[in-house]
Structure formats: C-alpha cells, structure tokens
C-alpha positions as CSV (number, residue, x, y, z in Angstrom):
1,M,0.0,0.0,0.0
2,I,1.3,3.4,-1.0
3,L,1.2,5.8,2.0
4,P,1.4,9.6,2.0
5,I,4.8,11.0,2.9
6,T,4.8,13.3,5.9
7,A,5.9,16.8,4.9
8,Y,8.5,19.1,6.5
9,G,7.0,21.0,9.4
10,D,5.2,18.1,10.9
11,P,6.3,17.9,14.6
12,L,6.6,14.0,14.3
13,L,9.7,14.5,12.1
14,R,11.4,16.2,15.0
15,K,10.7,13.5,17.6
16,R,13.0,10.6,18.5
17,A,11.1,7.5,17.2
18,K,10.2,4.7,19.6
19,D,11.8,1.2,19.7
20,I,9.6,-1.6,18.3
21,E,8.8,-4.5,20.6
22,P,8.9,-7.8,18.8
23,G,5.3,-8.8,18.0
24,S,3.8,-5.3,18.6
25,V,3.9,-4.3,15.0
26,D,3.6,-6.4,11.8
27,V,7.1,-5.4,10.6
28,K,6.8,-7.4,7.4
29,T,3.7,-5.6,6.2
30,L,5.0,-2.3,7.4
31,S,8.3,-2.7,5.5
32,E,6.5,-3.8,2.4
33,N,4.3,-0.7,2.5
34,M,7.4,1.4,3.1
35,F,9.2,0.0,0.1
36,E,6.1,0.5,-2.1
37,T,5.8,4.1,-0.9
38,M,9.5,4.7,-1.4
39,Y,9.5,3.3,-4.9
40,A,6.4,5.3,-5.9
41,A,8.3,8.5,-4.8
42,S,11.6,7.4,-6.5
43,G,13.4,7.4,-3.2
44,V,16.4,5.3,-2.0
45,G,15.4,5.3,1.7
46,L,12.4,5.9,3.8
47,A,12.0,6.0,7.6
48,A,8.8,5.3,9.5
49,P,8.4,8.9,10.8
50,Q,8.1,9.9,7.1
51,I,4.9,7.9,6.9
52,G,3.6,9.3,10.1
53,Q,4.7,6.5,12.5
54,S,7.1,7.2,15.4
55,L,8.8,3.8,15.1
56,R,12.5,2.9,14.8
57,I,12.4,1.3,11.4
58,F,13.7,2.3,8.0
59,V,14.0,0.7,4.6
60,V,16.7,1.3,1.9
61,D,17.3,0.3,-1.7
62,G,20.2,2.2,-3.3
63,Q,20.4,0.0,-6.5
64,S,18.6,2.7,-8.6
65,L,21.6,5.0,-8.0
66,N,23.5,2.8,-10.5
67,D,20.7,3.0,-13.2
68,D,22.1,4.5,-16.4
69,E,25.7,4.4,-15.0
70,K,28.6,3.1,-17.1
71,E,30.2,0.0,-15.7
72,E,33.3,1.9,-14.4
73,D,31.0,4.3,-12.6
74,I,28.9,1.7,-10.7
75,D,28.9,2.4,-7.0
76,T,29.5,-1.1,-5.6
77,S,28.4,0.0,-2.1
78,V,24.7,0.0,-3.3
79,V,24.7,-3.1,-5.4
80,G,22.1,-5.4,-3.9
81,F,21.6,-2.8,-1.1
82,K,18.0,-3.5,-0.3
83,K,17.4,-3.9,3.5
84,V,15.1,-3.3,6.4
85,F,16.6,-1.9,9.6
86,I,14.6,-2.3,12.8
87,N,15.7,-0.7,16.1
88,P,19.0,0.4,14.6
89,E,21.9,1.8,16.6
90,I,24.9,3.4,14.9
91,V,27.9,1.8,16.8
92,E,30.6,3.8,15.0
93,E,31.2,6.3,12.3
94,A,34.7,6.5,10.8
95,G,36.8,7.4,7.8
96,D,37.1,10.7,6.0
97,D,34.3,13.2,6.0
98,W,32.9,13.8,2.5
99,G,30.2,16.1,1.1
100,F,27.4,15.1,-1.1
101,E,24.2,16.9,-2.2
102,E,21.3,15.2,-0.3
103,G,17.6,15.5,-0.7
104,C,14.6,14.1,1.2
105,L,11.2,12.9,0.3
106,S,9.7,14.9,3.2
107,I,11.4,18.1,1.8
108,P,10.6,17.9,-2.0
109,G,12.5,20.2,-4.4
110,I,15.3,21.1,-1.9
111,R,18.8,19.7,-1.9
112,G,21.9,20.7,-0.1
113,E,25.5,19.5,0.6
114,V,25.8,17.4,3.7
115,V,29.2,16.3,5.1
116,R,29.2,12.8,6.7
117,P,31.8,10.2,7.7
118,E,32.4,7.7,4.9
119,I,32.0,4.5,7.1
120,V,29.3,3.5,9.4
121,V,28.9,0.4,11.7
122,I,25.3,-0.3,12.5
123,R,23.6,-2.8,14.8
124,Y,19.9,-3.7,13.9
125,F,17.3,-6.4,13.6
126,D,15.9,-7.7,10.3
127,I,12.2,-8.5,9.8
128,D,12.7,-12.0,11.3
129,W,14.2,-10.4,14.5
130,N,17.7,-11.6,13.8
131,E,20.3,-9.2,15.1
132,H,23.1,-8.0,12.8
133,E,26.1,-5.7,13.1
134,E,27.5,-4.6,9.8
135,E,29.8,-2.1,8.3
136,Y,28.9,0.0,5.3
137,D,30.8,2.7,3.3
138,G,30.3,5.2,0.6
139,M,26.8,5.9,-0.6
140,A,25.3,3.0,1.4
141,A,26.7,4.5,4.6
142,R,25.3,7.9,3.6
143,I,21.8,6.5,3.0
144,I,21.9,4.7,6.4
145,Q,23.1,7.9,8.2
146,H,20.3,10.0,6.5
147,E,17.6,7.5,7.4
148,Y,18.9,7.0,10.9
149,D,18.8,10.7,11.4
150,H,15.0,10.6,10.8
151,L,14.7,8.2,13.7
152,E,16.6,10.7,15.9
153,G,14.4,13.6,14.8
154,K,17.0,15.2,12.6
155,L,16.7,16.3,9.0
156,F,19.4,16.9,6.4
157,T,18.7,20.6,6.5
158,D,20.1,20.7,10.1
159,Y,23.5,20.1,8.6
160,L,23.4,23.0,6.1
161,T,25.3,26.3,6.7
162,P,23.3,29.1,8.2
163,L,23.4,31.0,4.9
164,K,22.0,28.0,2.9
165,R,19.3,27.5,5.6
166,Q,18.4,31.2,5.2
167,L,18.2,30.9,1.4
168,I,15.8,27.9,1.6
169,K,13.7,29.3,4.5
170,R,10.8,30.4,2.2
171,K,10.8,27.2,0.3
172,L,10.6,25.3,3.6
173,T,7.7,27.5,4.7
174,D,5.9,26.8,1.4
175,I,6.2,23.0,1.9
176,T,4.6,23.3,5.4
177,K,1.7,25.1,3.7
178,G,1.3,22.3,1.1
179,K,2.8,24.4,-1.7
180,T,5.0,21.8,-3.5
181,D,5.1,20.1,-6.9
182,A,6.0,16.7,-5.5
183,E,4.7,13.9,-7.8
184,Y,3.7,11.7,-4.9
185,K,1.1,11.8,-2.2
186,M,2.0,13.9,0.8
187,K,0.5,14.7,4.2
188,F,1.0,18.3,5.4
189,P,1.0,19.7,8.9
190,K,-2.3,21.0,10.1
C-alpha cells in the first residue's frame, strides 16, 4: 500500500522514534508498504516517521543510483543494497568526511550539501528479528546515516550552513503550507 509521505513542518519529524517491541507491529507488512511508498516516490530510503509513524524502522534500496551508469561508474556499495533496519543503533562512524548533495522525500525540491563520515557500523534487527552488526561505506553508509537521522528527529537541512538555511527558508515554509510540486502523495502539517 502506498502511503502519504509526511511533509516538512510536521512535529513528528522532529521527535525521536520509539523502539519496536517484537510482536507489537507487523514489521513485514509495514516494511512492504514502506518499500512500495519509497519506490512510488523514486526514493532510495524511507523512515517510519516519514509515513507518520514514530517507530524505529527504515528501509533502503540504493540500487537505482546505478541505473544508467557506465560499468566503471557503478557504486558497488549500493549493489544489492535493499534492506530493512529495525531498532537500529549506529555503533561507530569512521573514515574521512565527505560532502554530497542530499535531498529528502519529506522536503521535496530542496537539496543541499551534507558532510558525513564515509564509514558506518550499525547494529539492527531484520524483519525476522535476527540481530546484525554490519559495516557500510560510501553511498550505502550515507543513505543509512540519512535515514537513521530521521529516527533521531534530525533532517538533512540541520547540517546546512546558516546561509544556505536562510536561502531555503521560504521554500521550507511553502512546503509546510502544502505548496510543492511533489509527484507523490504527501501529508502536510495542520
């Protein structure tokens, strides 16, 4: 089921999401709906707060970043990178910091350079409640860090320079009022 994406300005996007107790939520159905919603919006990651649920779960699929790339330009970090992360915890961030222009389905039409560490180690549960601890780098690490931020009540705009934030302030206000040309269903703050 395709769900509406919660727009910038909704207070839920600024709250730390709650852990999921095994058996309290049908994580398989929830993650399927999240993938369907993410694909319909052409995203590479989606966190539960973005569909109006304060739960610590996010889904990722970065394979589309390699669409139309020449073989030598393929980002191997996102090959086969389709996963569900339940109750994740970032254990470590390491490596060199690198900047990349990020966007967000909850903040359509706005992008900005965010600097993040190149490596992340994350502990999480899969949909069968098996625990994993894995290391990711490159674009896969960035997608994880971005989605994890959603569970902590942070948005990519928090990392922008004060000048850049000032330059996009009006666009952000417009989004909160429902003025956007997003090509997917959104839910705006009341």
